[in-house]
C-alpha positions in Angstrom: 31.9 -13.3 -3.8 28.9 -14.9 -1.7 29.7 -17.4 1.2 27.4 -20.0 2.8 27.5 -22.9 5.4 26.9 -26.5 5.1 25.3 -27.8 6.7 23.3 -25.0 7.8 21.3 -26.7 11.4 23.0 -26.7 14.4 26.6 -27.8 14.5 28.2 -29.8 17.3 31.6 -30.2 18.6 33.6 -32.4 16.1 31.1 -32.2 13.4 32.4 -31.8 9.4 31.2 -28.9 8.0 31.8 -27.1 4.5 32.6 -23.3 3.9 31.4 -22.7 -0.1 32.5 -19.7 -1.5 30.7 -19.0 -4.9 32.4 -16.5 -7.3 30.8 -14.0 -10.3 34.0 -15.4 -12.4 37.4 -17.6 -12.9 39.5 -17.0 -10.1 42.9 -18.0 -9.9 43.2 -18.0 -5.8 40.3 -18.0 -3.6 40.8 -17.3 0.4 38.6 -18.2 3.1 39.4 -16.4 6.7 38.1 -15.8 10.2 37.6 -12.6 11.2 38.5 -13.3 14.8 42.0 -14.8 13.1 41.6 -17.6 15.7 43.0 -19.9 13.0 44.9 -19.6 9.8 43.5 -18.2 6.3 42.8 -21.0 4.2 43.6 -20.8 0.4 42.6 -22.5 -3.3 44.9 -21.9 -6.3 42.8 -23.9 -8.9 41.3 -22.0 -11.7 37.4 -22.0 -10.9 34.1 -20.2 -9.8 33.2 -22.4 -6.9 35.5 -23.4 -3.9 34.4 -25.6 -0.9 36.5 -25.5 2.2 36.4 -28.5 4.6 36.5 -28.0 8.5 35.9 -30.7 11.1 35.1 -28.1 14.0 37.0 -27.6 17.1 36.7 -24.3 19.8 39.0 -22.4 17.4 36.8 -22.8 14.7 33.5 -20.8 16.2 33.6 -17.4 14.2 32.7 -15.3 11.4 34.0 -16.1 7.9 34.4 -14.3 4.6 36.1 -15.0 1.6 37.5 -13.4 -1.3 39.7 -14.1 -5.0 42.0 -12.9 -6.9 42.4 -13.0 -10.6 45.4 -12.7 -12.8 45.0 -10.6 -15.8 44.9 -7.8 -14.6 46.0 -8.7 -10.8 43.0 -7.7 -9.0 41.8 -8.9 -5.5 38.0 -8.7 -4.9 36.4 -7.6 -2.0 35.3 -9.9 0.6 31.9 -11.6 0.9 29.2 -11.2 3.6 29.9 -12.7 6.4 28.7 -16.0 8.0 28.6 -17.6 11.5 29.9 -21.2 12.3 28.6 -21.4 15.6 29.7 -24.8 17.5 27.7 -26.1 20.3 29.9 -28.1 22.7 27.6 -30.4 25.2 30.3 -30.0 27.9 28.2 -26.5 29.2 25.0 -26.5 31.3 21.8 -25.7 28.8 20.2 -22.7 30.0 16.7 -22.5 32.1 13.5 -21.1 30.4 10.5 -19.7 31.5 7.4 -17.9 29.9 4.8 -15.2 30.8 2.0 -15.3 30.3 0.5 -19.1 30.1 1.3 -21.0 27.0 -2.6 -20.5 25.8 -3.1 -16.5 25.2 -5.4 -14.6 22.9 -4.3 -12.7 19.3 -2.5 -9.0 20.2 -0.9 -10.4 23.2 2.2 -9.7 24.7 4.4 -12.8 25.5 7.7 -12.9 27.2 10.2 -15.6 27.4 12.7 -15.6 30.3 16.5 -17.5 29.8 19.2 -17.7 32.2 22.7 -19.2 33.2 25.0 -17.1 35.6 28.1 -19.0 35.0 28.5 -19.0 31.4 25.8 -16.8 29.7 27.3 -14.1 27.7 24.9 -13.8 25.4 21.4 -15.8 25.0 19.7 -16.9 21.8 16.1 -17.8 21.3 15.2 -20.3 19.3 11.8 -21.7 17.4 11.9 -25.3 16.3 11.6 -25.3 12.4 14.0 -22.0 12.1 17.5 -22.1 11.0 18.9 -19.3 12.3 17.9 -17.6 16.0 14.9 -15.5 16.3 16.8 -12.9 18.6 19.5 -12.2 20.7 19.8 -10.7 24.1 22.2 -9.8 26.8 21.6 -10.7 30.6 21.2 -8.7 33.3 23.4 -9.1 36.4 21.5 -11.9 37.5 22.3 -13.9 34.5 18.5 -13.5 33.0 18.0 -12.6 29.5 14.1 -11.1 28.5 12.9 -12.1 25.4 9.3 -10.3 24.2 6.9 -11.1 21.3 4.7 -8.4 20.6 0.8 -8.6 19.7 1.4 -12.3 19.0 -0.7 -13.7 16.0 -1.5 -17.9 15.3 1.5 -17.6 13.0 3.8 -17.0 16.6 2.5 -20.6 17.4 5.3 -23.0 17.9 8.0 -24.3 20.9 10.5 -22.3 21.8 14.0 -22.7 23.2 17.3 -20.8 24.6 20.7 -21.4 24.3 23.8 -18.9 25.1 27.0 -17.9 23.5 30.0 -18.9 26.2 31.8 -16.4 28.3 35.8 -16.5 27.2 37.9 -16.5 24.1 35.6 -18.0 21.9 32.8 -15.5 21.0 30.8 -18.3 18.9 31.1 -21.5 21.2 27.3 -22.4 22.3 25.7 -24.3 25.1 23.4 -27.0 24.1 19.7 -26.0 23.3 17.5 -25.8 26.9 14.0 -27.3 27.8 11.3 -26.0 25.3 8.2 -23.8 25.9 5.0 -24.0 23.7 3.1 -20.9 22.5 -0.6 -21.2 21.4 -2.2 -18.5 20.2 -5.9 -18.6 19.8 -7.8 -16.0 17.5 -9.6 -13.2 19.8 -13.4 -14.0 20.1 -15.9 -11.3 18.8 -17.9 -9.0 20.9 -21.4 -11.1 21.6 -23.5 -8.1 20.3 -20.9 -7.2 17.4 -22.7 -9.2 15.1 -26.3 -7.4 16.3 -24.5 -4.6 16.0 -23.5 -5.3 12.5 -26.6 -5.9 11.0 -28.2 -2.9 12.9 -25.5 -0.6 10.8 -26.1 -2.4 7.7 -30.2 -2.0 8.1 -29.5 1.8 8.7 -27.2 2.2 5.6 -29.9 0.5 3.4 -33.1 1.9 4.5 -31.1 5.7 4.5 -29.8 4.9 0.9 -33.6 4.1 -0.2 -35.1 7.1 1.6 -32.3 9.1 -0.4 -33.4 7.6 -3.8 -37.4 8.4 -3.1 -36.0 12.2 -2.6 -33.8 12.1 -5.3 -35.6 10.4 -8.2 -38.7 12.4 -8.3 -36.2 15.8 -8.4 -34.5 14.0 -11.4 -37.6 13.4 -13.1 -39.3 17.0 -12.5 -36.1 18.9 -13.9 -35.9 16.6 -17.1 -39.7 17.4 -17.5 -38.6 21.0 -16.9 -35.6 21.3 -19.2 -37.7 19.5 -21.6 -40.7 22.2 -21.9 -37.8 25.1 -21.8 -36.2 23.6 -25.1 -39.6 23.4 -27.3 -40.6 26.7 -26.3 -37.3 28.0 -27.6 -37.6 25.8 -30.2 -41.4 27.4 -31.3 -40.3 30.8 -31.0 -37.6 30.0 -33.2 -39.5 28.3 -36.5 -43.0 30.3 -35.8 -42.6 33.5 -33.7 -45.1 36.0 -34.0 -43.2 38.6 -36.3 -42.8 42.0 -35.2 -45.2 44.8 -35.7 -43.9 47.2 -38.5 -43.1 51.0 -38.2 -45.6 53.0 -39.2 -45.6 55.5 -42.4 -47.2 58.5 -42.8 -47.9 59.8 -46.0 -48.6 63.2 -46.6 -50.2 64.6 -49.9 -48.6 67.8 -50.9 -50.3 70.9 -49.9 -52.2 72.8 -52.1 -55.5 73.7 -49.9 -54.7 73.4 -46.4 -58.3 73.0 -45.7 -58.3 69.8 -48.7 -55.9 67.4 -46.9 -56.3 63.6 -46.8 -53.9 62.0 -44.3 -53.4 58.3 -44.2 -51.5 56.1 -41.8 -50.4 53.1 -43.8 -48.4 50.1 -42.2 -45.3 49.2 -44.1 -43.8 45.9 -44.2 -40.3 44.9 -45.6 -40.0 42.5 -47.8 -38.9 39.1 -46.5 -38.1 35.9 -48.7 -40.0 33.7 -45.5 -43.8 33.2 -45.6 -45.0 35.2 -42.4 -47.1 33.5 -40.1 -50.5 35.2 -40.0 -50.6 37.2 -37.0 -52.4 36.1 -33.8 -54.7 39.4 -33.9 -54.7 40.9 -37.2 -55.4 45.1 -36.8 -57.1 46.7 -39.3 -55.0 49.6 -41.3 -56.0 53.0 -39.7 -56.8 55.8 -42.0 -57.2 59.6 -41.0 -59.3 61.8 -43.2 -60.1 65.3 -42.9 -62.6 66.3 -45.7 -64.0 69.4 -45.9 -67.5 69.5 -47.3 -69.0 72.6 -49.0 -65.7 72.9 -51.4 -65.3 72.2 -55.1 -64.5 68.3 -55.7 
């Protein structure tokens, strides 16, 4: 189950309050108990999924409450709800004193300190901000009855009015004093350094100039690379489709020997057959004929 308090703002001695227990299912018994056991538990036996418990506050009602429920079939008891604190304010106790350091106007990022004190009755001090239902911080006092609250690196969202209260020493742990005097915090945005804008503009100009210089160097290199690659591809294409044919090997034909003195030697170029029309040679060479003609012999 879950438990809620109504009203949620500060409760004063003698006020009527409602503690509402919300159940996830219908239950035959709902029970509300105080952790400190200063008062007796309260029970409701109606079959329902929401149970309201009404209290007219006294000192003993200041405490921490939880609820739980029970079902019949099968007979089971639920876990207890999360705790809800009922803080009761008694105006018979004096409010605490308060101071702040540094002054109320500070720059963004400043650490801000609030001090609250009451030497006679304060057991625990609470720091409140106007507009917030719950206390921001809790601190135990030092031997002199003073508690110190620090807000670190404040921003404009911390602007507002702050007050303190304290929980009374003694038997009732959540019996509270009234709120004390207030202090106001105003956080102003820290102004930029006078030369920051000029420096930022100078850095931007340098960055743009550097980028242009890189572009002027890189683009011509890219064009040259593209042209070289295109020329190389063109040469490879020309070789593939119109290259100069390889010179065929020389074949030597020899006439059968009948008279060693009457031999004729001829060196012919033997060209292998091809199905492709050969391209004309760049520099055609005439056939070479070797002849040894003997004169004076019979023909």
